[in-house]
C-alpha positions in Angstrom: -12.4 8.8 -23.6 -11.6 10.3 -19.8 -9.6 7.7 -17.7 -8.4 7.0 -14.0 -4.8 6.7 -12.8 -4.7 3.7 -10.2 -1.7 3.6 -8.0 -1.1 0.5 -5.7 0.9 1.4 -2.9 1.6 -1.7 -0.5 4.3 -3.4 1.5 6.3 -0.4 2.3 7.2 -1.5 5.5 8.0 2.0 7.1 10.2 1.3 10.0 11.8 -1.9 8.6 15.7 -2.0 8.6 18.1 -4.2 6.5 21.4 -3.9 5.0 20.1 -1.6 2.3 16.5 -0.5 3.4 15.7 1.9 6.1 13.6 5.1 6.8 15.4 7.2 4.7 15.2 4.9 1.7 11.7 4.3 1.9 11.1 8.4 2.4 13.1 8.5 -1.1 11.1 5.6 -2.8 7.9 7.3 -1.9 9.4 10.6 -3.5 10.1 9.0 -6.8 6.4 7.3 -6.5 4.8 10.8 -6.2 7.0 12.0 -9.1 6.0 9.1 -11.3 2.2 9.9 -10.5 2.9 13.7 -11.5 4.6 12.7 -14.7 2.0 10.6 -15.8 -0.9 13.1 -14.8 1.4 15.9 -16.9 1.9 13.9 -20.0 -2.0 13.4 -20.2 -3.7 16.0 -18.3 -6.7 16.4 -20.9 -7.9 12.7 -20.3 -6.9 12.1 -16.7 -9.9 13.3 -14.4 -9.4 10.8 -11.3 -6.5 9.6 -9.4 -7.0 6.5 -6.9 -4.4 5.7 -4.7 -5.1 2.2 -3.1 -3.4 1.2 -0.2 -3.3 -2.2 0.1 -1.7 -2.9 3.6 1.8 -3.5 5.3 2.4 0.1 4.9 4.1 -0.1 8.4 6.6 -2.7 9.6 4.6 -3.1 12.7 5.6 -5.0 15.9 5.5 -8.6 17.1 4.8 -9.9 13.9 7.5 -12.4 13.8 10.1 -13.8 16.2 13.1 -11.1 16.6 11.6 -8.5 14.9 12.9 -6.0 17.3 16.5 -6.7 15.4 14.9 -5.1 11.9 13.5 -2.1 13.1 14.9 1.3 12.1 15.3 3.1 15.5 14.2 6.6 16.0 14.2 8.3 19.6 11.0 9.2 20.6 12.4 12.2 21.9 12.5 13.5 18.4 8.8 13.3 18.0 7.5 14.3 21.3 5.8 17.4 19.9 3.8 15.4 17.7 2.8 12.5 20.3 2.9 14.3 23.6 2.0 11.1 25.3 5.4 9.7 24.5 6.7 11.6 27.3 8.3 9.2 29.6 8.1 6.2 27.6 11.5 4.0 26.9 12.5 3.1 23.8 10.2 0.4 23.4 8.6 -1.6 20.2 5.5 0.1 21.0 6.7 3.7 21.0 8.0 2.8 17.6 5.2 1.5 16.5 3.5 4.7 16.7 6.4 6.4 15.1 6.0 4.1 12.1 2.5 5.2 11.8 3.3 8.8 11.8 5.9 8.9 9.5 4.2 6.6 7.2 1.4 9.2 7.1 3.4 11.9 6.4 5.6 10.4 3.7 2.4 9.3 1.8 0.8 12.8 2.2 3.7 14.7 1.5 5.2 12.9 -1.1 2.1 11.7 -3.4 -1.4 12.8 -2.1 -0.5 16.8 -1.9 1.4 16.5 -5.2 -1.7 15.2 -6.8 -4.1 17.2 -4.9 -2.8 20.3 -6.6 -4.1 19.0 -9.9 -7.7 19.9 -11.1 -8.6 16.2 -10.8 -10.5 14.0 -8.5 -8.1 12.1 -5.9 -9.6 9.2 -3.8 -7.8 7.5 -1.1 -8.6 3.7 -0.5 -7.3 1.4 2.0 -7.2 -1.8 3.4 -5.2 -3.2 6.1 -2.3 -5.9 6.1 -1.0 -8.4 8.7 2.3 -6.6 9.6 0.4 -3.7 11.3 -1.6 -5.8 13.6 -1.0 -5.1 17.3 -3.0 -7.9 18.6 -5.9 -10.4 17.7 -8.4 -9.3 19.5 -10.0 -6.2 17.5 -9.5 -5.3 13.8 -8.7 -1.5 14.4 -5.9 -2.8 16.5 -3.7 -2.5 13.4 -1.1 0.2 12.7 -1.8 0.3 9.3 -5.3 1.6 10.6 -4.0 3.9 12.8 -1.8 5.4 9.9 -5.2 5.8 7.8 -6.5 7.5 10.5 -3.5 10.3 10.6 -3.7 10.3 7.0 -7.3 11.0 6.7 -6.6 14.3 9.0 -3.9 15.2 6.9 -6.0 15.2 3.7 -8.9 17.2 5.0 -7.0 20.5 3.8 -7.9 19.3 0.2 -11.6 19.4 -1.1 -10.9 17.4 -3.9 -9.2 14.7 -2.1 -12.0 11.9 -1.0 -11.0 9.5 1.9 -14.3 7.9 2.6 -13.0 4.6 1.7 -9.9 4.6 3.7 -10.9 2.0 6.1 -9.5 -0.5 8.8 -11.2 -3.4 6.9 -9.6 -6.7 5.1 -11.4 -6.1 2.1 -12.7 -3.1 0.1 -14.8 -2.8 -3.3 -14.8 0.3 -5.3 -16.1 1.4 -8.5 -13.5 3.0 -11.2 -14.8 4.1 -14.2 -17.6 1.8 -14.1 -15.2 -0.9 -13.1 -15.6 -3.0 -9.7 -12.1 -3.5 -7.9 -11.3 -5.1 -5.3 -8.5 -4.4 -3.0 -7.1 -7.2 -0.3 -3.7 -7.5 1.1 -3.6 -11.1 0.3 -2.1 -12.7 3.8 -5.3 -15.1 4.1 -4.4 -16.5 0.6 -3.3 -19.9 1.0 0.0 -21.3 -0.2 0.1 -24.8 -2.0 3.6 -25.9 -2.0 5.1 -22.9 -2.3 2.7 -22.2 -5.2 1.1 -18.7 -3.7 -0.4 -17.7 -7.1 -2.4 -21.1 -7.4 -4.1 -20.3 -4.2 -4.5 -16.6 -5.3 -6.2 -17.8 -8.5 -8.5 -20.6 -6.9 -9.6 -17.9 -4.7 -10.1 -15.3 -7.1 -12.3 -18.1 -9.3 -14.6 -18.7 -6.0 -15.1 -15.0 -5.4 -16.3 -14.5 -8.9 -18.5 -17.8 -9.0 -20.1 -16.9 -5.5 -20.8 -13.3 -6.6 -19.7 -12.4 -2.8 -18.3 -9.1 -4.3 -20.2 -8.7 -7.3 -19.1 -9.0 -11.0 -15.4 -8.1 -10.4 -13.5 -6.0 -13.3 -9.8 -6.3 -11.4 -8.5 -7.7 -8.2 -5.5 -5.9 -6.5 -3.2 -7.8 -4.1 0.1 -7.2 -2.2 1.7 -9.3 0.6 3.8 -11.9 -1.5 6.4 -8.9 -2.2 6.5 -10.1 -5.8 4.9 -8.3 -9.0 2.8 -10.3 -11.2 -0.3 -9.8 -13.6 -2.8 -12.3 -14.4 -4.9 -11.8 -17.4 -7.7 -14.0 -15.8 -11.2 -13.1 -15.5 -11.2 -10.8 -13.7 -7.5 -9.8 -14.0 -5.5 -10.0 -11.0 -2.6 -7.7 -10.3 -0.1 -8.6 -7.6 1.7 -5.6 -6.5 5.7 -5.7 -5.3 7.1 -4.2 -2.0 9.5 -1.2 -1.1 12.1 -3.9 0.3 14.8 -5.3 -2.2 17.1 -7.2 -0.2 14.2 -9.1 1.5 14.3 -13.1 1.9 10.9 -13.7 2.7 9.8 -14.4 -0.9 13.1 -16.3 -1.6 12.8 -18.4 1.5 9.3 -18.8 1.3 8.0 -18.8 -2.3 11.2 -19.5 -4.2 11.0 -16.0 -6.1 12.9 -12.8 -5.6 11.4 -9.6 -3.9 10.5 -6.8 -6.7 10.7 -3.4 -5.4 8.4 -2.0 -7.6 4.7 -0.7 -7.7 1.8 -0.7 -10.1 0.6 2.4 -11.9 -2.3 1.3 -14.1 -4.8 3.5 -16.0 -8.6 2.3 -16.2 -11.1 3.5 -18.7 -14.7 2.3 -19.3 -13.5 -0.5 -21.1 -11.2 -1.6 -18.2 -7.6 -1.7 -18.3 -5.7 0.7 -20.7 -2.1 0.5 -19.5 0.0 -1.1 -17.1 3.1 0.2 -15.7 5.6 -0.6 -13.0 7.5 1.9 -10.9 11.2 0.7 -10.2 12.1 1.7 -6.7 15.3 -0.4 -7.1 17.5 2.3 -9.3 18.8 5.8 -8.4 16.8 7.7 -5.6 17.0 11.3 -5.3 
């Protein structure tokens, strides 16, 4: 039975700086993710005929999302990227310039380390995407979002490969796609209410509402990010909550009472549903 390899990629926060996290680290983490996907394909090349890369938001750190965010950005001089962004000429080192640089670096990282390495195999590759809350530039237009800009750049890079489908790489908040006959919902998760610091209670209630109302049809799987903490709920439909790339982030500790987990899900799907679930650990040795 043929199967699809589904990689969930979220909360990369390219451009964020902490004591242990920066642009160099996130680049190495994405390289490790790409190698894990390649290893999985090589282990089962006869059965894997498709790879779906699900980008579920907060790919970039963004700007002006929370107070004093400018103190937590890994700054790159715009002079270094003038050849890529000629319109940066004359700009000072502002958050806006760095937000543009974040989108460029994120797109290049994902393409070079994951998409291009997978596209070399004789498999169909689909890149599916929704935006997160960290990318928003303002509240007036949905496409004024750094995640959306990153996806536009990624689309241009992917055009060199005929086996890479980018038609579902969107600036939308929700995306439903079909994988091996299974209807899969991608949503970043920032609209999920938190009840007394219990986000997963709100998530399960929201999933029950979606399934009961059939707003997305009969769902087979729901994929969420945002909470920086990995989880799997064997409900109907199953819910997969992706981790983050940050491993010393205090957001889940302060808001949710949970530890930030630097892990991403790698899932295999067949016509019967989920076959395997694997977490890619991004806290170990990075080379």
